C-alpha positions, 0 to 999 in steps of 0.5 A: 516549504512553509515557514510554520511546519505542519505536524505529521503523524507517522504510524507503525502498525504491529501484529506479533512479528517484530523483526524489523520493527526497530528499522522502521522506527529509525527511518522515521527518527532519521527523517529531517522533517522538524515536526513528527508525531510518532504513533505505534499501535500493535494489534494484541500480539500479546508479546509486544516489546513495549517497553524496550520500544519506549526506551529505544525511542527515548534514546534515539529520538532528535527534537523534531519527535514531538510526541510518541504514543504507544497503543496496544489493543486489548483484543485483536482488532484486524488491520482496518480497525487498528489503523482507523484507531490510530488514525483517530489518535493522531494529531498531525495535519498529515498522515505519512505512515510506514509498514512495520518491516519497511523502511523509508527510502531516504530521511528526505522523505517526509519533508517532500511528501509535505512539500507536494501536499502544500504545493498541489492542495492534495487530499491524498498522495500516492508515491513510488516504492523500491522493492528490496530483498527480504534479507539486506534490502538489497534493491530489486525494482521500483514499483510501478516500474517504468514499463507501466508508467506510460500505461498509468498515464492513460488511466487519467480519469476516476472512471479510468482508475475505478475500472483498473482497481476493479478489475485488478489491472491497475498496474501497481498504480497505488498501494496502501504503503505509499499512500499518504493523507491530509486530515482534511481528507478524513474530515471530508471522506471519513476513514477506512471501511471496517466492513472489511477486516484486513484489506484497507487500501483496495477498497478504499481506492475502489470507492474512492475513485467510483465516487468520482475522485482521482488519485493523485500520484508522485512517482518522483518521490520514492518513499520507501524500501519495500521489503519482499515477503514482508507484512504489506506483501504476505500471503493472504490468509483466510480473512484476506480471502474474505475480504477479496471476496466481499471486495469483488461482490460489494465494490465491483460486481454490484456495480457491473452496470458501470462496465462494458460487456467484455468488463462485465463478463470478466467481472462475473468470472471473478465474482464466481471464482471468489464466491462460489468456485471452491464449493463445486466439484473438479468437473464443474471448476473445469467447466467454469474455466472452459466457459470463461476461457477467454477471460482466463487467458486474458487474466493469465496474460496480465499476470505473465506480462507483470512477471516479465516486466518484473524479471526484465527490470531486476535484470537490467537493474542488477546489469547496471549496478554491475556495470556502475561498480566496474566503471567505479573500478577503472 
């Protein structure tokens, strides 16, 4: 660790749901890193408990919280613009954010992330997360799970990473909830694409890798306890579906010349499904599924492989925990 500690900005975004906000704030306040700027940005919820939050931070913060900012947008901007506004308001050398209903894995996360930035000189860093139950944060499985790690290891170039994100076969390689940035990254690259409303990480990963950059990972750092059913895992709403359609068209389909014949066929299916499929008659929908039968089977195979791995790892974790408890009683 350097003798002079660079300032870290930790951003928490809010919109209407505050059930676990204080848990998130607590996990930032409890970090052992010595210089933290805390920014909470509410996207015009209308009922954000500003006074209670300020009082809570003031009462519970330690000397390592060197600055606190609470931003309340006058009108709803959407996740992407809300995040960009908070990033621009930050003064840190590094940005280690936290979803508003998750918590850091332990009190060393911020320090370990900064140490890795300093050691490697990377401008971004993707860490691991532990998926937990919505109630009680009971551990379910690691993301990416252990079975995916050998596959991810082979996705080792910008071209391969771009293909993985474009086709949706990235094996939990990266998530915005555990991707951290240096100030140099934003100075060089810019902020998140505001042509999207709610989805910042998927378009960024595709754009970044398509431009010839590789996404560095640090899976030895489990960064957060990721709450199942939380903000970063909620069901897509119509605006998110609109973002997804734009993603398929702008980030993928318009660059189909970068893909092989089979992948182009897969992209054609994704494009048609995301932009036109709902407007088709039932008979035409069935015809499209028959036309792309091989693609549908491949897509379902990837989906159910992931579900099988998730189920397997969750049960292995449960078995090991029970076994550990029994051994502890002997």
